[in-house]
LUMTORBA-592968 format. One line per field, with one value per residue: residue in one letter; residue number from 1; x, y, z of N, C-alpha, C in turn. Coordinates in pm, whole numbers, plus 50000, padded with zeros to 5 digits. Layout:
! residues N
drenke c(A	...)
pakol c(NUM	...)
nxx c(X	...)
nyy c(Y	...)
nzz c(Z	...)
caxx c(X	...)
cayy c(Y	...)
cazz c(Z	...)
cxx c(X	...)
cyy c(Y	...)
czz c(Z	...)
END
This chain:
! residues 351
drenke c(X	X	X	X	X	X	X	X	X	X	X	X	X	X	X	X	X	X	X	X	X	X	X	X	X	X	X	X	X	X	X	X	X	X	X	X	X	X	X	X	X	X	X	X	X	X	X	X	X	X	X	X	X	X	X	X	X	X	X	X	X	X	X	X	X	X	X	X	X	X	X	X	X	X	X	X	X	X	X	X	X	X	X	X	X	X	X	X	X	X	X	X	X	X	X	X	X	X	X	X	X	X	X	X	X	X	X	X	X	X	X	X	X	X	X	X	X	X	X	X	X	X	X	X	X	X	X	X	X	X	X	X	X	X	X	X	X	X	X	X	X	X	X	X	X	X	X	X	X	X	X	X	X	X	X	X	X	X	X	X	X	X	X	X	X	X	X	X	X	X	X	X	X	X	X	X	X	X	X	X	X	X	X	X	X	X	X	X	X	X	X	X	X	X	X	X	X	X	X	X	X	X	X	X	X	X	X	X	X	X	X	X	X	X	X	X	X	X	X	X	X	X	X	X	X	X	X	X	X	X	X	X	X	X	X	X	X	X	X	X	X	X	X	X	X	X	X	X	X	X	X	X	X	X	X	X	X	X	X	X	X	X	X	X	X	X	X	X	X	X	X	X	X	X	X	X	X	X	X	X	X	X	X	X	X	X	X	X	X	X	X	X	X	X	X	X	X	X	X	X	X	X	X	X	X	X	X	X	X	X	X	X	X	X	X	X	X	X	X	X	X	X	X	X	X	X	X	X	X	X	X	X	X	X	X	X	X	X	X	X	X	X	X	X	X	X	X	X	X	X	X)
pakol c(1	2	3	4	5	6	7	8	9	10	11	12	13	14	15	16	17	18	19	20	21	22	23	24	25	26	27	28	29	30	31	32	33	34	35	36	37	38	39	40	41	42	43	44	45	46	47	48	49	50	51	52	53	54	55	56	57	58	59	60	61	62	63	64	65	66	67	68	69	70	71	72	73	74	75	76	77	78	79	80	81	82	83	84	85	86	87	88	89	90	91	92	93	94	95	96	97	98	99	100	101	102	103	104	105	106	107	108	109	110	111	112	113	114	115	116	117	118	119	120	121	122	123	124	125	126	127	128	129	130	131	132	133	134	135	136	137	138	139	140	141	142	143	144	145	146	147	148	149	150	151	152	153	154	155	156	157	158	159	160	161	162	163	164	165	166	167	168	169	170	171	172	173	174	175	176	177	178	179	180	181	182	183	184	185	186	187	188	189	190	191	192	193	194	195	196	197	198	199	200	201	202	203	204	205	206	207	208	209	210	211	212	213	214	215	216	217	218	219	220	221	222	223	224	225	226	227	228	229	230	231	232	233	234	235	236	237	238	239	240	241	242	243	244	245	246	247	248	249	250	251	252	253	254	255	256	257	258	259	260	261	262	263	264	265	266	267	268	269	270	271	272	273	274	275	276	277	278	279	280	281	282	283	284	285	286	287	288	289	290	291	292	293	294	295	296	297	298	299	300	301	302	303	304	305	306	307	308	309	310	311	312	313	314	315	316	317	318	319	320	321	322	323	324	325	326	327	328	329	330	331	332	333	334	335	336	337	338	339	340	341	342	343	344	345	346	347	348	349	350	351)
nxx c(97649	97391	97154	96847	96645	96296	96102	96094	95875	95881	95810	95881	96034	96160	96397	96450	96474	96194	95917	95658	95335	95044	94784	94815	94834	94725	94562	94759	94958	95305	95578	95886	96076	96298	96559	96748	97048	97245	97566	97581	97692	97932	98098	98036	97939	97733	97462	97244	96958	96814	96497	96348	96110	95757	95411	95118	94872	94669	94506	94445	94260	94252	94135	94080	94423	94482	94570	94736	94758	94955	94965	95181	95296	95564	95526	95363	95034	94873	94959	94943	95046	94975	94699	94558	94448	94595	94620	94849	95124	95467	95716	96018	96206	96348	96407	96471	96360	96088	96051	96114	95900	95690	95769	95759	95484	95392	95495	95746	96096	96341	96574	96814	96991	97105	97337	97368	97217	96876	96720	96408	96164	95883	95642	95357	95114	94835	94537	94631	94779	95053	95265	95253	95276	95530	95688	95661	95775	96038	96109	96133	96380	96565	96587	96563	96313	96221	96054	96128	96166	96030	96120	96156	96331	96548	96745	97020	97024	97242	97463	97455	97485	97744	97895	98085	98066	97867	97870	97968	97854	97875	97806	97870	97791	97535	97310	97446	97500	97331	97005	96844	96829	96732	96755	96711	96703	96592	96531	96337	96238	96456	96695	96932	97004	96909	96716	96646	96417	96284	96072	96022	95710	95663	95899	96008	96247	96464	96548	96784	96912	97123	97191	97403	97443	97742	97783	97581	97268	97225	97011	96959	96753	96600	96513	96280	96233	96007	95987	95945	96240	96249	96357	96344	96388	96535	96833	96765	96496	96512	96659	96485	96474	96297	96240	96048	95891	95734	95540	95224	95164	95225	95270	95383	95302	95468	95455	95533	95516	95433	95619	95732	95941	96041	96265	96493	96441	96456	96703	96929	96941	96933	97222	97159	96962	97041	97187	96961	96797	96971	96992	96732	96742	96931	96791	96570	96696	96809	96577	96459	96653	96730	96623	96709	96884	96811	96766	96663	96741	96749	96822	97007	96919	97020	97140	97269	97157	96999	96782	96923	97187	97488	97579	97805	97806	97924	98043	97821	97829	97745	97567	97694	97829	97812	97553	97262	97059	96716	96496	96464	96355	96293	96236	96105	96019	95862	95894	96083	96288	96513	96514	96617	96515	96616	96565	96738	96910	97125	97397	97417	97647	97796	97565)
nyy c(55727	55594	55761	55853	56034	56123	56073	56358	56589	56859	57189	57250	57479	57523	57383	57333	57212	57155	56997	56851	56989	56828	56937	57092	56922	56879	56775	56798	56951	57012	56833	56757	56472	56339	56150	56163	56070	56036	55994	55724	55463	55497	55724	56054	55991	56128	56155	56235	56128	56228	56201	56306	56505	56518	56489	56538	56292	56146	56192	56075	56065	55939	55798	55697	55702	56026	55994	56080	55992	56011	55993	56019	56101	56057	56121	56400	56456	56645	56670	56584	56341	56069	56048	56187	56107	56103	56184	56197	56272	56223	56317	56244	56254	56227	56009	56162	56414	56355	56279	56524	56683	56558	56607	56888	56930	56845	57030	56977	56899	56761	56503	56370	56092	55920	55760	55740	55879	55827	55780	55838	55782	55808	55834	55734	55836	55709	55770	55748	55783	56000	55889	55591	55562	55679	55516	55261	55313	55371	55121	54965	55033	54983	55173	55320	55460	55701	55897	56173	56427	56630	56580	56413	56133	55982	55705	55471	55146	54974	55142	55250	55013	54948	55107	55168	54997	55093	54994	54701	54382	54110	53765	53702	53917	53890	53938	54154	54425	54322	54184	53983	53766	53681	53485	53426	53232	53238	53090	53063	53245	53340	53421	53310	53436	53705	53785	53998	54066	54239	54327	54593	54696	54892	54967	54722	54644	54444	54432	54320	54196	54074	53956	53827	53774	53842	53669	53444	53302	52950	52839	52829	52940	53145	53475	53603	53881	54106	54390	54726	54892	55166	55372	55370	55499	55613	55807	56010	56057	56141	56376	56531	56525	56525	56284	56232	56158	56310	56142	56030	55777	55491	55596	55639	55637	55771	55912	56198	56317	56245	56003	55909	55763	55505	55347	55510	55651	55459	55346	55287	55151	55349	55424	55426	55243	54973	54994	55070	54841	54655	54764	54717	54439	54401	54528	54359	54118	54200	54267	54017	53876	54014	53966	53720	53647	53736	53918	53982	54198	54265	54512	54705	55050	55226	55497	55512	55340	55342	55347	55220	55230	55033	54729	54505	54157	53910	53586	53430	53210	53070	53272	53506	53826	54115	54342	54529	54786	54757	54850	55044	55046	55253	55260	55414	55383	55373	55125	54952	55120	55263	55109	54935	54796	54626	54548	54367	54300	54088	54243	54286	54194	54370	54447)
nzz c(17313	17116	16907	16751	16518	16481	16180	15987	15844	15638	15507	15156	15103	15336	15515	15778	16123	16180	16298	16115	16135	16227	16192	15971	15766	15472	15169	14876	14986	14987	15110	15279	15369	15610	15766	16054	16209	16504	16643	16555	16436	16553	16783	16693	16447	16257	16055	15776	15610	15328	15226	15024	14827	14866	14775	14955	14963	15098	15409	15729	16037	16352	16666	17015	17140	16982	16648	16359	16025	15739	15396	15130	14800	14564	14302	14190	14301	14192	13933	13578	13518	13583	13561	13358	13044	12723	12372	12124	11897	11799	11566	11392	11619	11954	12236	12458	12392	12391	12660	12777	12691	12828	13092	13094	13059	13303	13470	13575	13632	13409	13436	13251	13205	13014	12813	12529	12231	12146	11865	11711	11464	11453	11708	11882	12113	12249	12386	12657	12979	13073	13234	13236	12957	12895	13055	12934	12684	12759	12864	12634	12533	12726	12929	13247	13463	13701	13954	14148	14392	14246	13993	13679	13615	13396	13339	13295	13405	13383	13383	13642	13787	13729	13887	14192	14516	14803	15055	15240	15332	15554	15622	15881	16027	16115	16375	16453	16273	16076	16066	15949	15657	15321	15045	14691	14395	14070	13775	13585	13397	13264	13001	12755	12531	12310	12028	11759	11501	11241	10983	10782	10681	10490	10349	10300	10401	10598	10932	11160	11470	11734	12062	12310	12645	12842	13062	13046	13166	13230	13097	12825	12683	12430	12360	12143	11943	11800	11726	11619	11538	11578	11418	11091	10855	10546	10454	10274	10332	10600	10571	10439	10161	09876	09656	09478	09168	08877	08806	08885	08968	09180	09436	09778	10102	10367	10600	10668	10414	10068	09897	09582	09481	09626	09640	09640	09870	10074	10038	10193	10517	10799	11006	11273	11314	11356	11609	11766	11746	11856	12109	12197	12212	12418	12622	12652	12727	12970	13113	13139	13281	13506	13759	13843	14054	14372	14681	15017	15270	15614	15848	16094	16116	15828	15679	15434	15253	14962	14676	14378	14460	14511	14677	14849	14908	15120	15231	15195	15035	14722	14677	14727	14623	14403	14446	14344	14477	14478	14619	14909	15233	15494	15834	16115	16444	16772	16891	16763	16701	16469	16166	15867	15562	15277	14935	14698	14387	14198	14038	13689	13430	13170	13034)
caxx c(97516	97324	97027	96789	96533	96176	96094	96041	95821	95887	95781	95991	96119	96216	96454	96496	96428	96057	95832	95535	95220	94935	94667	94844	94849	94611	94595	94826	95072	95435	95662	96010	96099	96439	96594	96877	97104	97357	97652	97509	97781	98044	98086	98060	97876	97608	97425	97105	96907	96708	96406	96294	95987	95637	95285	95023	94760	94562	94526	94342	94269	94186	94158	94188	94470	94477	94675	94723	94836	94973	95017	95229	95352	95671	95464	95263	94894	94813	95008	94866	95129	94912	94553	94500	94477	94625	94648	94936	95228	95594	95785	96159	96230	96432	96348	96490	96265	95956	96053	96111	95763	95612	95808	95707	95339	95367	95567	95854	96226	96388	96714	96835	97124	97123	97462	97358	97091	96784	96645	96280	96102	95747	95591	95218	95052	94693	94448	94712	94841	95193	95360	95262	95324	95674	95749	95665	95872	96170	96134	96172	96519	96650	96605	96482	96244	96169	96013	96173	96197	95972	96197	96146	96470	96572	96883	97048	97060	97375	97563	97452	97537	97888	97962	98137	97971	97864	97895	97983	97795	97918	97712	97909	97733	97403	97310	97505	97433	97228	96904	96806	96850	96654	96802	96633	96745	96479	96575	96223	96212	96583	96732	97075	97026	96794	96728	96545	96398	96169	96064	95940	95610	95662	96019	96047	96379	96470	96646	96808	97016	97132	97276	97425	97510	97876	97770	97439	97215	97246	96883	96959	96634	96623	96401	96260	96174	95955	95949	96003	96357	96231	96391	96371	96388	96662	96889	96689	96375	96547	96708	96378	96495	96183	96284	95928	95884	95605	95446	95135	95148	95325	95299	95408	95285	95564	95433	95528	95476	95430	95738	95705	96058	96073	96399	96589	96411	96497	96818	97012	96890	97021	97316	97106	96863	97101	97201	96831	96755	97060	96952	96612	96784	96992	96685	96490	96778	96819	96446	96434	96756	96768	96576	96746	96940	96758	96786	96606	96824	96698	96941	97003	96899	97138	97106	97334	97084	96903	96761	97026	97322	97536	97641	97874	97768	98026	98016	97694	97852	97713	97486	97780	97854	97774	97409	97209	96939	96591	96409	96510	96247	96346	96126	96137	95905	95898	95921	96203	96387	96535	96555	96616	96499	96648	96554	96849	96930	97265	97431	97448	97776	97801	97442)
cayy c(55666	55614	55831	55872	56129	56082	56126	56495	56639	57004	57253	57244	57596	57538	57253	57341	57101	57179	56880	56886	57002	56749	57015	57154	56816	56878	56724	56894	57012	56952	56820	56679	56381	56303	56078	56208	55987	56097	55896	55603	55347	55535	55863	56150	55946	56202	56154	56267	56070	56309	56109	56374	56584	56440	56563	56464	56234	56106	56221	56015	56107	55837	55809	55760	55841	56091	55952	56132	55918	56090	55922	56116	56038	56130	56177	56496	56422	56751	56668	56503	56227	55938	56048	56245	56032	56195	56130	56288	56202	56290	56271	56283	56299	56142	55975	56276	56519	56311	56289	56666	56730	56504	56681	57025	56927	56824	57136	56911	56902	56633	56466	56268	56033	55812	55795	55754	55933	55726	55848	55775	55856	55842	55771	55772	55817	55698	55760	55691	55882	56022	55806	55458	55574	55700	55398	55156	55354	55352	54977	54910	55064	54957	55294	55319	55586	55722	56033	56213	56569	56706	56553	56288	56092	55871	55660	55334	55060	54916	55242	55255	54888	54943	55191	55098	54966	55192	54922	54557	54309	53971	53682	53702	54034	53858	53964	54286	54518	54251	54114	53861	53768	53584	53482	53347	53223	53196	53087	53025	53342	53393	53387	53308	53516	53779	53809	54089	54058	54321	54365	54712	54669	54998	54962	54585	54621	54357	54475	54212	54215	53961	53985	53720	53830	53787	53556	53411	53190	52822	52785	52809	53001	53259	53569	53649	54015	54158	54528	54827	54949	55306	55465	55288	55580	55635	55941	56107	56092	56219	56508	56605	56528	56463	56228	56192	56197	56371	56034	56018	55638	55430	55679	55559	55727	55738	55984	56342	56354	56131	55976	55816	55679	55442	55285	55610	55688	55354	55278	55235	55165	55439	55360	55417	55136	54857	55020	55067	54702	54591	54815	54644	54304	54412	54562	54239	54025	54252	54256	53876	53817	54103	53917	53579	53640	53844	53903	54081	54214	54352	54557	54827	55165	55259	55608	55498	55247	55409	55280	55246	55210	54895	54675	54378	54054	53805	53482	53364	53106	53100	53393	53624	53903	54256	54356	54664	54804	54783	54927	55060	55092	55302	55265	55468	55376	55369	54990	54893	55221	55289	54988	54945	54672	54650	54442	54385	54198	54080	54331	54218	54235	54390	54495)
cazz c(17312	16988	16912	16619	16515	16409	16045	15991	15718	15647	15379	15061	15109	15471	15550	15916	16206	16225	16279	16043	16223	16170	16150	15842	15668	15381	15038	14789	15055	14956	15228	15267	15481	15628	15887	16105	16316	16576	16711	16517	16440	16640	16828	16586	16323	16243	15913	15743	15487	15269	15156	14907	14835	14843	14780	15038	14889	15189	15551	15815	16177	16433	16809	17091	17136	16851	16555	16223	15927	15618	15280	15032	14681	14498	14182	14238	14280	14112	13796	13484	13480	13598	13556	13237	12922	12612	12240	12050	11822	11774	11446	11384	11757	12037	12366	12548	12359	12438	12806	12812	12672	12938	13212	13082	13081	13446	13542	13646	13565	13353	13450	13148	13227	12917	12749	12384	12183	12093	11760	11680	11354	11490	11829	11907	12244	12218	12503	12764	13066	13040	13305	13177	12819	12895	13115	12833	12582	12819	12877	12505	12502	12841	13009	13369	13491	13835	13985	14281	14411	14136	13873	13607	13597	13305	13356	13254	13518	13361	13423	13787	13842	13707	13986	14309	14623	14910	15180	15226	15444	15563	15696	16022	16093	16167	16519	16469	16180	16002	16145	15878	15512	15246	14907	14597	14256	13987	13635	13501	13290	13215	12863	12724	12410	12260	11884	11705	11357	11205	10843	10766	10577	10389	10264	10274	10459	10715	11031	11253	11572	11827	12178	12407	12764	12870	13155	13031	13244	13162	13052	12680	12624	12342	12352	12006	11948	11674	11755	11531	11605	11616	11310	10973	10734	10480	10470	10196	10405	10718	10532	10371	10016	09809	09529	09404	09027	08839	08779	08999	09008	09268	09554	09898	10215	10472	10726	10655	10278	09977	09819	09473	09458	09754	09634	09686	10008	10166	09978	10302	10652	10874	11098	11410	11324	11420	11753	11831	11755	11953	12240	12235	12252	12551	12718	12676	12805	13107	13177	13170	13367	13616	13888	13865	14189	14454	14825	15108	15391	15720	15919	16173	16028	15749	15590	15304	15167	14874	14549	14277	14515	14507	14797	14833	15005	15133	15331	15166	14937	14583	14673	14747	14501	14398	14429	14330	14559	14408	14708	15047	15321	15622	15929	16247	16536	16912	16938	16705	16670	16327	16093	15721	15486	15136	14836	14605	14284	14157	13927	13564	13371	13026	12974)
cxx c(97446	97191	96975	96674	96411	96186	96030	95993	95812	95855	95904	96086	96179	96265	96513	96437	96290	95974	95701	95416	95101	94818	94690	94855	94724	94657	94654	94944	95201	95516	95788	96023	96248	96456	96734	96923	97225	97433	97603	97598	97903	98023	98123	98001	97737	97574	97277	97071	96792	96619	96339	96166	95868	95515	95183	94903	94641	94601	94412	94368	94187	94216	94072	94300	94468	94597	94642	94814	94837	95032	95055	95301	95462	95625	95353	95121	94830	94859	94922	94936	95055	94763	94493	94543	94491	94644	94730	95045	95352	95654	95926	96206	96329	96359	96359	96389	96124	95947	96047	95971	95673	95642	95752	95557	95305	95434	95676	95984	96259	96536	96738	96978	97144	97240	97449	97220	97006	96692	96521	96212	95958	95705	95450	95178	94902	94611	94518	94771	94992	95287	95366	95312	95476	95747	95764	95767	96014	96205	96184	96321	96610	96680	96512	96426	96202	96136	96056	96202	96152	96054	96156	96289	96475	96719	96896	97095	97203	97485	97571	97515	97688	97965	98006	98030	97980	97889	97903	97929	97839	97820	97743	97848	97589	97406	97375	97431	97317	97133	96866	96833	96763	96696	96710	96702	96629	96520	96460	96203	96340	96611	96883	97107	96896	96817	96611	96538	96270	96177	95969	95841	95609	95780	96057	96182	96368	96582	96661	96920	97012	97226	97281	97500	97646	97873	97624	97395	97224	97118	96880	96839	96672	96497	96394	96180	96128	95897	96014	96121	96346	96259	96433	96388	96528	96708	96812	96565	96407	96588	96605	96398	96382	96228	96166	95934	95750	95499	95355	95120	95256	95359	95307	95403	95378	95546	95421	95472	95486	95561	95700	95819	96102	96212	96503	96569	96464	96620	96906	96939	96987	97108	97257	97001	96922	97129	97067	96783	96841	97026	96826	96645	96844	96887	96601	96567	96790	96687	96418	96530	96782	96728	96606	96796	96890	96776	96712	96691	96752	96814	96910	96991	97027	97103	97166	97262	96975	96894	96867	97167	97358	97597	97711	97832	97873	97984	97887	97708	97821	97632	97569	97801	97814	97625	97370	97077	96820	96504	96469	96395	96308	96228	96174	96011	95955	95934	96055	96312	96394	96587	96543	96600	96527	96619	96660	96845	97076	97288	97468	97576	97760	97673	97346)
cyy c(55697	55684	55844	55970	56063	56130	56263	56533	56790	57063	57253	57361	57618	57402	57255	57226	57129	57056	56925	56885	56929	56830	57082	57050	56807	56830	56835	56963	56937	56948	56743	56590	56349	56230	56121	56115	56058	55990	55753	55479	55371	55680	55958	56110	56008	56213	56188	56199	56157	56218	56174	56450	56498	56532	56478	56421	56205	56139	56156	56054	56009	55859	55709	55659	55896	56047	56008	56051	55996	56001	56025	56043	56125	56187	56271	56454	56521	56751	56576	56371	56094	55935	56095	56167	56128	56116	56234	56207	56289	56233	56327	56339	56206	56111	56093	56387	56483	56325	56435	56724	56683	56581	56823	57029	56914	56929	57075	56926	56764	56617	56347	56215	55909	55850	55820	55807	55820	55796	55769	55853	55894	55764	55825	55740	55821	55671	55694	55804	55887	55921	55663	55459	55587	55580	55286	55187	55334	55205	54918	54927	55053	55078	55287	55458	55590	55869	56064	56361	56655	56693	56420	56249	55970	55833	55516	55253	55008	55012	55250	55129	54874	55027	55107	55074	55072	55127	54773	54489	54163	53893	53682	53819	54010	53865	54096	54385	54451	54177	53982	53877	53661	53593	53397	53347	53166	53205	53065	53119	53394	53345	53393	53394	53589	53812	53895	54073	54133	54359	54481	54690	54774	54986	54821	54550	54533	54405	54365	54250	54097	53998	53865	53777	53766	53666	53511	53301	53061	52763	52754	52871	53125	53346	53622	53778	54056	54297	54621	54894	55097	55403	55383	55369	55594	55779	56046	56153	56181	56361	56588	56617	56453	56416	56185	56242	56264	56266	56016	55876	55595	55514	55592	55652	55684	55820	56133	56384	56233	56122	55878	55716	55616	55382	55384	55642	55586	55278	55214	55255	55253	55365	55341	55308	55016	54881	55018	54923	54627	54636	54743	54502	54305	54441	54440	54138	54071	54236	54113	53820	53894	54048	53770	53559	53759	53815	54014	54082	54306	54386	54674	54944	55209	55370	55596	55406	55322	55333	55320	55231	55062	54855	54545	54281	53944	53704	53406	53257	53151	53228	53520	53697	54048	54265	54504	54675	54840	54877	54930	55119	55128	55322	55316	55458	55358	55231	54935	54993	55244	55162	55012	54807	54703	54525	54468	54275	54201	54166	54249	54276	54251	54435	54546)
czz c(17179	17008	16769	16631	16455	16265	16053	15853	15729	15511	15289	15076	15248	15518	15691	15996	16266	16197	16214	16138	16162	16120	16016	15731	15582	15245	14951	14854	15019	15084	15194	15390	15489	15760	15929	16215	16376	16652	16681	16526	16528	16680	16714	16452	16314	16095	15896	15611	15438	15184	15036	14934	14795	14845	14854	14954	14981	15333	15629	15960	16260	16582	16885	17116	16993	16766	16416	16131	15797	15510	15175	14919	14622	14365	14224	14201	14184	13968	13710	13452	13480	13565	13425	13113	12805	12483	12164	11981	11810	11647	11444	11518	11827	12167	12462	12520	12406	12590	12851	12797	12787	13067	13209	13111	13229	13533	13631	13566	13511	13381	13356	13158	13140	12827	12599	12345	12124	11996	11724	11569	11384	11614	11854	12051	12223	12343	12620	12848	13041	13106	13249	13034	12814	12953	13011	12724	12634	12828	12746	12478	12624	12927	13129	13396	13637	13855	14128	14282	14293	14008	13810	13570	13505	13315	13309	13374	13505	13403	13575	13847	13824	13809	14107	14414	14733	15046	15150	15351	15438	15651	15845	16098	16139	16319	16552	16381	16107	16096	16080	15729	15449	15099	14821	14461	14175	13840	13537	13382	13225	13072	12846	12602	12375	12113	11836	11553	11322	11058	10829	10653	10466	10294	10224	10331	10584	10807	11136	11350	11668	11941	12271	12526	12786	12964	13154	13127	13162	13105	12903	12610	12541	12339	12209	12009	11809	11700	11654	11601	11637	11505	11188	10845	10676	10497	10392	10271	10524	10681	10454	10222	09948	09671	09444	09261	09001	08812	08900	09047	09106	09389	09679	10018	10328	10597	10707	10518	10188	09900	09707	09458	09590	09755	09684	09833	10107	10114	10086	10434	10731	10974	11236	11424	11397	11568	11827	11849	11856	12094	12289	12280	12393	12657	12752	12760	12949	13180	13220	13274	13496	13753	13910	14008	14269	14602	14899	15235	15488	15812	16012	16076	15959	15650	15451	15207	15089	14743	14448	14327	14510	14640	14764	14943	15004	15239	15307	15057	14796	14570	14694	14615	14515	14366	14419	14406	14471	14489	14847	15129	15455	15717	16064	16334	16679	16963	16891	16674	16520	16261	15942	15661	15340	15054	14729	14499	14241	14034	13803	13504	13220	12959	13081)
END
């Protein structure tokens, strides 16, 4: 006989089967939520979905009967991530170093799962909270960001989407594991190519890159990008070699110090400029194409459905394929039991 547990919220340092006591639900309290199923799909199928750590934001108490509602966030309410506006700058840095500084300020851990280093010569944060600032910076280079279990996690969607599937669903399962489905294809914002062109106003150097997805949408649209690739300095500048002459004329302010001989300083665009520009092209193409094919699935409660996991869909004709979970909502109540709703998008190939 199938059975399911209620969602349990317990203190972070105690992961035992203690149901959270409503009278202790106060703002700032850290709790963990999990869903446990027993004999679910078959006898002996006992699983636990750890939903993570949350900080209580809002508590309401209504009656009668007495009902306590608790709203909790994965981003700590007490941290400065979303509320405190800051102005600061980084020079000769990387995306990882900036993310680490943000995590340190919020007393959180950083999990950095980006395969290649992203070098940046200067980044400015101007009267902006840490989370939207870091989110925008990540978007420029195709890096995803999420907050969970007191961690800031930076990862690449393309790497996650290249992984195997955790489960496969067929249209014939409607009425069984699946309750309903809803597919959509939207090509209005998709692009077949992304092109970057940026002329550095200081050096006069032109940096260009172009990316065409392996399986591009048939729209023929091209995304034109005019963003600074992130690192335009020459090797002399990066290595701190001051080639300035004694001639006071013709000085050129580049950030750290004055260089008189700009030709030597910018003789060659660094090798990491083109990868940065190409990364921006891929990021733009992915951002524009990632939601072309989407689907919402409602199903019997499934502890394996979590954001970032991949599933396979069959029997749905042109909509069949490999999909990545954008959002998984797990609901436990006395009327419908344990149900799961997932929003997914088709996994992109090659970027």
